[in-house]
C-alpha positions, 0 to 999 in steps of 0.5 A, spaced: 500 500 500 502 506 497 502 511 504 505 517 500 499 520 498 495 519 505 502 522 508 502 528 504 495 530 505 495 529 513 502 534 512 498 539 508 492 539 513 497 540 519 500 545 515 494 549 514 491 548 521 498 551 524 497 557 518 497 564 521 490 567 522 488 572 517 488 578 523 484 583 518 479 578 516 478 576 523 477 583 526 473 585 520 467 579 522 468 581 530 466 588 528 460 586 524 458 581 530 459 587 535 455 592 530 449 587 529 449 586 536 449 593 538 443 594 533 439 588 537 440 589 544 437 583 548 431 584 552 430 579 558 428 578 565 435 577 567 437 585 564 437 590 570 436 596 566 434 602 570 436 609 571 443 606 572 443 603 565 444 595 564 448 592 569 445 585 568 449 578 567 447 578 560 450 585 558 456 584 563 458 578 559 457 581 552 462 587 555 467 582 557 468 580 550 468 588 548 474 589 552 477 583 550 476 585 542 479 592 544 485 590 547 486 585 541 485 590 535 486 596 538 479 599 535 477 605 539 470 603 538 470 597 543 473 601 549 469 607 547 462 603 547 464 600 554 466 607 557 459 610 555 456 604 558 459 604 564 458 611 565 451 610 563 451 605 569 454 610 574 459 605 575 455 601 579 454 593 580 447 590 580 443 591 586 444 583 589 449 584 593 451 577 594 449 575 587 455 573 583 451 575 576 451 582 579 458 582 580 460 581 572 459 588 570 465 590 575 470 586 571 469 592 565 470 597 570 476 595 573 479 594 566 477 601 564 480 604 570 486 600 569 486 604 562 485 611 565 485 610 573 480 614 577 478 611 584 471 613 583 470 608 577 471 603 582 469 605 588 462 601 588 465 595 585 470 596 591 465 597 596 460 591 594 466 586 594 468 589 601 462 587 604 462 580 600 468 578 603 466 580 610 461 575 610 462 568 613 459 564 607 462 558 604 463 557 596 458 552 595 453 557 598 455 563 594 457 560 588 452 554 587 451 554 580 458 553 575 456 560 571 458 563 577 465 562 576 465 567 570 461 572 573 465 573 580 472 570 581 475 574 575 472 580 579 475 579 585 482 577 582 482 584 578 480 588 584 486 585 588 490 587 582 488 594 582 488 595 590 494 590 592 490 587 597 490 580 598 484 579 602 480 579 595 485 573 593 484 569 600 476 570 599 477 567 592 481 561 593 476 559 599 470 560 595 473 557 589 475 551 591 469 549 595 465 551 590 469 546 585 468 540 591 461 541 590 460 541 583 466 538 579 466 531 577 473 529 577 472 522 573 468 526 568 473 533 569 467 537 568 462 541 572 455 540 573 451 546 572 448 546 580 445 541 585 440 539 580 444 535 576 450 533 581 452 525 580 445 522 578 444 515 582 441 513 575 441 516 568 446 519 564 450 525 567 449 531 564 454 537 563 452 543 560 456 546 554 455 553 556 456 552 563 463 549 563 464 554 557 463 559 563 468 556 567 474 555 563 473 562 560 473 564 567 479 561 569 483 564 563 480 571 565 482 569 572 489 567 571 490 573 566 489 577 573 493 573 578 500 574 579 505 570 576 508 568 582 501 567 586 501 560 590 495 557 588 496 559 580 498 552 579 492 549 582 488 554 578 492 551 571 491 544 573 484 545 573 484 549 566 488 543 563 484 538 565 478 541 563 481 542 556 483 536 555 476 533 556 473 538 552 478 536 546 477 529 547 469 530 546 469 535 541 465 533 535 468 532 528 464 539 526 468 543 531 462 545 535 460 542 542 453 540 543 449 543 548 449 537 552 457 535 552 456 528 552 450 527 547 452 530 540 447 525 536 442 529 531 444 536 534 447 542 531 452 545 535 451 550 540 455 557 539 455 560 545 459 554 549 463 553 543 465 560 543 467 560 550 471 554 549 474 557 543 477 563 546 479 559 553 483 554 548 486 559 544 488 563 550 492 557 553 496 556 546 498 563 546 500 563 553 504 557 553 499 553 557 497 548 552 501 545 547 499 548 540 500 541 536 495 538 540 490 544 541 491 548 535 487 543 531 481 544 536 481 551 535 481 552 528 475 547 527 472 551 532 473 558 529 471 555 522 465 552 525 463 559 529 464 563 522 459 559 519 454 561 524 455 568 523 450 570 518 451 576 512 449 581 517 453 580 523 448 575 527 451 570 531 446 564 531 445 557 534 446 560 541 441 557 546 437 562 550 438 563 557 437 557 561 440 553 566 441 546 562 441 544 554 435 546 551 433 548 544 436 553 539 437 554 531 440 559 526 435 565 528 437 565 536 442 569 539 444 573 545 449 578 548 453 573 552 454 569 545 456 575 541 461 576 547 464 570 547 465 570 539 469 577 540 473 573 546 474 567 541 476 572 536 481 576 540 485 570 542 484 567 535 487 573 531 493 572 536 495 565 534 502 564 530 
C-alpha cells in the first residue's frame, strides 16, 4: 500500500491548521458581530436596566468580550462603547450584593480604570466586594451554580491587582475551591451546572456546554489577573488544563460542542459554549500553557465552525437562550453573551502564530 498520498495530505492539513490567522478578516468579522449586537440589544428578565443603565449578567458578559476585543484589535469603538456604558450605569454593580451575576460588570469597570485610573470608577465595586469578603459564607453557598465562576472570581482577582490587597485573593481561593468540590466531577473533568445535576444515582450525567464554558473562560480571565508568583496559581492552571484535555477529547468532528457535552447525537453545535471554549483554548496556546500541536487543530475547527454561525449581517446564531441546562436553539437564536464570547474568541484566535 502506497502511504505517500495519505501522509502528504495529512502533512498539508497539519500545515494549514498551523497557518497564521488572517488578522484583518478576523477583526472585520468581530466588528460586524459587535455592530449587529449593538443594533439588536437583548432584552430579558435577567437584564438590570434602570436609571443606572444595564448592569445585568447578560450585558456584563457581552462587555467582557468587548474589552477583550479592544485590547486585541486596538479599535477605539470597543473601549469607547464600554466607557459610555459604564458611565451610563454610574459605575455601579447590580443590586444584589451577594449574587455573582451582579458582580460581573465590575470586571469591565476595573479594566477601564486600569486604562485611565480614577478611584471613583471602582469605588462602588470595591465597596461591594469589601462587604462580600467580610461575610461568613462558604463557596458552595455563594457560588452554587457553575456560571458564577465566570461572573465573580475574575472581579475579585482584578480588584486585588488594582488595590494590592490580598484579602480579595484569600476570599477567592476559599470560595473557589469549596465551589469546586461541590460542583466538579473529577472522573468527567467537567462541572455540573448546579445541585439539580450533581452525581445522578441513575441515568446519564448532564454537563452543560455553556456552563462549562463559563468555568474555563473564567479561569483564563482569572489567571490573566493573578500574579505570576501567586502560590495557588499552579492549582488553577491544573484545573484549566484538565478541563481543556477533556473538552478536546469530546469535541465533535464539526468543531462545535453540543449543548449537552456528552450527547452530540442529531444536534447542531451550540455557539456560546463553543465560543467560550475557543477563547479559553486559544488563550492557553498563546500563554504557553497548552501545547499548540495538540490544541491548535481544535481551535481552528471551532473558529471555522463559529464563522459559519455568523450570518451576512453579523448575527451570531445557534446560541442557546438563557437557561440552566441544554435546551433548544437554532440559526435565529442569539444573545449578548454569545456575541461577547465570540469577540473574546476572535481576540485570542487572531494572536495565534
